[in-house]
C-alpha positions as CSV (number, residue, x, y, z in Angstrom):
1,M,-0.2,0.0,0.3
2,A,1.3,3.6,-0.7
3,I,1.1,6.4,1.5
4,F,-0.7,8.2,-1.3
5,E,-3.5,6.6,-3.9
6,P,-4.1,8.4,-7.0
7,L,-7.9,9.0,-7.7
8,A,-9.8,8.8,-10.6
9,T,-9.1,12.6,-11.4
10,S,-5.7,13.3,-12.7
11,H,-3.1,14.6,-10.0
12,H,-5.7,14.2,-7.0
13,W,-4.7,12.1,-4.0
14,K,-6.0,9.6,-1.1
15,P,-3.9,10.3,1.8
16,A,-3.4,7.1,3.9
17,A,-3.4,7.0,7.5
18,L,0.1,6.7,7.8
19,A,0.4,10.3,6.2
20,A,-0.5,11.9,9.6
21,G,1.6,14.2,11.5
22,P,1.9,13.9,15.1
23,F,-0.6,17.3,15.7
24,T,-3.1,18.6,13.2
25,G,-2.9,17.2,9.9
26,L,-0.5,15.6,7.5
27,Q,3.1,15.2,8.0
28,G,5.5,17.4,6.5
29,G,7.9,15.1,5.3
30,A,5.0,13.1,3.8
31,V,3.5,16.0,1.6
32,A,7.0,17.0,0.4
33,S,7.2,13.3,-0.6
34,L,4.3,13.3,-2.3
35,L,5.2,16.6,-4.6
36,T,8.8,15.5,-4.9
37,G,7.9,12.0,-6.0
38,E,5.4,13.2,-8.6
39,V,8.1,15.2,-10.4
40,E,10.2,12.1,-10.1
41,A,7.5,10.1,-11.7
42,M,7.4,12.3,-14.7
43,A,11.1,12.7,-14.9
44,G,11.9,9.9,-17.7
45,A,9.0,10.6,-19.7
46,R,10.0,14.6,-19.8
47,N,13.8,13.8,-20.1
48,W,14.5,16.1,-16.8
49,G,17.6,13.8,-15.2
50,T,18.0,13.0,-11.8
51,A,16.3,15.0,-8.9
52,I,19.3,16.4,-6.9
53,S,17.2,18.8,-4.6
54,A,13.9,19.6,-3.2
55,A,13.0,22.9,-1.4
56,A,9.8,22.4,0.2
57,W,7.6,25.7,1.7
58,F,4.6,24.2,4.4
59,L,2.0,27.0,4.1
60,R,-0.5,25.9,6.4
61,P,-1.9,22.2,7.7
62,T,-2.5,19.5,5.0
63,P,-6.1,18.2,6.2
64,M,-6.3,14.2,6.0
65,A,-8.8,14.8,2.8
66,E,-8.9,14.3,-1.0
67,L,-5.9,16.7,-2.3
68,R,-5.1,17.8,-5.9
69,T,-1.6,19.0,-7.3
70,H,-0.3,20.5,-9.8
71,V,3.0,20.7,-11.7
72,T,4.2,23.8,-13.3
73,V,7.7,23.7,-15.4
74,V,10.0,26.5,-14.4
75,T,13.0,25.4,-17.1
76,E,13.6,22.6,-18.9
77,G,15.7,21.3,-21.6
78,G,19.3,21.5,-21.0
79,R,21.5,20.1,-18.4
80,V,19.6,21.5,-15.4
81,S,15.6,21.2,-15.2
82,V,13.6,23.1,-12.5
83,V,10.0,21.7,-11.6
84,D,7.4,23.4,-9.3
85,N,4.5,21.0,-7.6
86,T,2.1,22.5,-5.1
87,L,-1.0,21.2,-3.3
88,W,-4.5,21.9,-2.3
89,P,-7.0,20.4,-0.6
90,A,-9.3,19.3,-3.2
91,G,-12.1,22.1,-3.8
92,E,-10.3,24.6,-1.8
93,E,-8.1,27.8,-3.1
94,Q,-5.3,28.5,-0.5
95,P,-2.7,25.8,-1.2
96,C,-1.3,24.2,1.6
97,A,2.3,23.2,0.6
98,T,4.7,23.8,-2.7
99,V,7.8,22.5,-3.5
100,R,10.7,23.0,-6.2
101,V,12.6,20.3,-7.8
102,T,16.1,20.8,-9.2
103,L,16.7,17.6,-11.5
104,S,20.2,17.2,-13.8
105,R,21.3,14.5,-16.6
106,E,24.5,13.2,-15.2
107,R,27.2,13.2,-16.7
108,A,30.7,12.2,-15.9
109,V,33.4,14.3,-15.6
110,E,37.5,13.3,-15.1
111,V,39.0,14.9,-12.2
112,P,43.0,15.0,-12.0
113,G,44.0,13.8,-8.7
114,F,40.9,13.6,-7.1
115,Y,39.9,10.2,-5.2
116,G,36.4,9.9,-3.2
117,S,36.5,9.3,0.5
118,A,35.0,5.9,1.2
119,A,33.4,4.5,4.7
120,D,32.8,0.6,6.1
121,P,29.2,-0.1,5.5
122,V,26.9,0.1,8.3
123,D,24.2,-2.3,9.3
124,P,21.7,0.0,10.9
125,T,19.6,-3.5,12.2
126,V,22.2,-3.7,15.1
127,F,21.1,-0.6,16.8
128,P,18.1,-0.2,18.9
129,L,14.7,0.3,17.8
130,R,13.1,3.2,18.4
131,S,9.0,3.4,18.1
132,P,7.7,7.4,19.0
133,H,4.5,7.1,19.4
134,A,2.1,10.7,18.1
135,V,0.0,13.0,20.6
136,H,-3.3,11.9,19.0
137,G,-2.4,8.2,19.7
138,R,-3.1,7.4,16.1
139,S,-1.7,5.7,12.9
140,W,0.9,8.5,11.7
141,F,4.0,9.1,9.3
142,M,6.5,7.5,11.9
143,D,4.7,4.3,11.4
144,A,5.4,3.8,7.7
145,M,8.9,3.2,8.8
146,E,11.3,1.5,10.8
147,A,13.8,3.5,13.3
148,R,16.9,2.8,15.1
149,A,19.1,5.0,16.9
150,G,22.9,3.9,16.8
151,G,26.0,6.7,18.0
152,D,25.4,10.0,16.4
153,T,23.1,8.9,13.6
154,A,19.6,8.4,13.5
155,W,18.6,5.3,10.9
156,F,15.0,5.5,9.0
157,R,13.7,2.5,6.3
158,L,10.6,3.2,4.8
159,H,8.1,0.1,5.0
160,H,5.4,1.8,2.1
161,A,6.3,3.7,-0.9
162,V,5.1,7.6,-1.2
163,I,3.4,7.1,-4.1
164,A,4.1,4.5,-7.2
165,D,6.9,5.3,-9.4
166,A,8.5,7.9,-6.7
167,G,12.3,8.1,-7.0
168,P,15.0,8.0,-4.7
169,L,14.9,11.7,-3.5
170,A,11.3,11.0,-2.3
171,R,12.4,8.6,-0.2
172,V,15.0,10.4,1.6
173,L,13.0,13.3,2.3
174,G,10.1,12.0,4.8
175,P,13.4,10.6,7.2
176,A,15.3,14.5,6.7
177,D,12.2,16.0,7.8
178,W,12.4,14.3,11.0
179,T,16.4,16.2,11.3
180,H,15.3,19.1,14.0
181,G,13.7,16.8,16.0
182,I,16.5,14.3,16.4
183,A,18.7,17.0,17.6
184,R,16.2,19.0,20.2
185,P,18.3,21.2,22.7
186,V,15.4,20.1,25.2
187,Q,12.6,17.3,24.8
188,N,8.8,17.7,25.7
189,V,8.9,21.6,26.5
190,V,7.8,23.2,22.9
191,A,6.7,22.4,19.8
192,D,8.9,22.7,16.9
193,P,7.8,22.9,13.7
194,N,9.3,23.3,10.5
195,P,7.7,25.8,7.9
196,N,10.5,24.8,5.3
197,L,12.5,21.8,4.6
198,A,15.6,22.0,2.0
199,V,17.5,18.4,0.6
200,Q,20.3,18.3,-1.7
201,L,21.6,15.1,-2.9
202,F,25.2,14.3,-4.6
203,R,24.3,10.7,-5.3
204,S,21.1,8.6,-4.8
205,P,21.0,6.2,-1.2
206,R,22.0,2.6,-2.5
207,G,19.5,0.5,-0.3
208,A,16.3,1.2,2.0
209,W,18.4,2.8,4.6
210,I,18.5,6.3,5.6
211,G,20.7,8.3,8.0
212,V,20.6,11.3,9.4
213,R,23.4,12.8,11.4
214,A,21.5,16.4,13.0
215,D,22.2,19.4,14.7
216,A,20.2,22.1,15.9
217,R,20.1,25.5,17.2
218,W,17.5,27.2,19.0
219,R,17.0,30.8,19.9
220,P,14.5,31.0,22.4
221,E,14.1,34.7,23.0
222,A,13.1,35.1,19.2
223,G,11.5,31.6,19.4
224,L,13.2,30.9,16.3
225,G,15.9,27.9,15.4
226,V,17.3,25.9,12.4
227,G,17.9,22.1,11.9
228,S,20.6,20.7,9.5
229,G,22.4,17.2,8.8
230,V,24.2,14.9,7.1
231,L,22.4,12.7,4.9
232,L,23.4,9.0,4.9
233,D,23.2,5.5,3.4
234,V,25.1,2.4,4.5
235,D,27.9,3.0,2.5
236,G,28.1,6.6,3.8
237,E,27.5,10.1,3.2
238,I,24.8,11.2,0.2
239,G,23.6,14.8,0.9
240,R,22.6,17.5,3.2
241,V,19.1,18.8,4.5
242,S,18.9,22.1,6.5
243,M,15.1,23.5,7.6
244,S,14.0,26.7,9.9
245,V,12.4,25.8,13.0
246,I,9.5,27.8,14.5
247,L,9.2,27.3,18.6
248,V,5.9,27.2,20.1
249,P,5.2,26.9,23.7
250,L,3.3,23.8,24.8
251,P,0.3,24.8,27.6
252,G,1.4,24.1,30.9
253,S,5.5,23.3,29.8
254,A,8.8,25.1,31.0
255,P,12.2,24.1,29.5
256,A,14.1,22.0,32.2
257,R,17.6,23.2,32.7
258,G,20.5,20.9,31.9
259,Q,18.3,18.8,29.7
260,G,20.3,16.8,27.4
261,S,19.6,15.9,23.3
262,A,18.2,13.1,22.6
263,A,16.4,11.3,19.3
264,G,12.8,12.9,18.5
């Protein structure tokens, strides 16, 4: 079962329960994956090449309802193509999210004296399982994947396709969207939604596992922060992720001094 299933009307989608976020509406990473995956599914026929980056903006909560998307080609035909995809609830005029995907036709280049770094393969299954639950207690996007934590890296393996024919970038966006939560300076005292998400890949992941080596910085006096991280597969680094963070107090909560970081 895919997390989003196409409906009879073109570019209309039905989200599964696994697309839900921890609070209201759908998880941002699921929405970004849908929008990016739809562009990736079109890339072969349009000769756009490989999706190498996606920048998503979450404009308002996306409801658990029938959704419609619209793809707009910004530029195509050269080495680089840029394609936008925007999402609305069916029948509404105000969009919920938009993503800009950059695609490139790969072309080998000889660089004298350059040697790529190699790393020993990692087996994420040796690390402890993590199974965080949503506040609402129902199924949510984290239930669509296996999560493990080992050393300074959180590992994720999706058990469901986002959409049929989605490419590797769509598969990375879901795990990447957890970056700011993995590296929270303190836990369970504020909500920290990310209004945007940017991912860049320099190679496609090998295998099903996606790792995130995360970092976060908060400025509570402004209610703002950032999350960033290195993206990996079992063979090493594949790209980068970053996002802005908006800090929102939880009712009756106060930061606990000296509380350390933990995976979100």
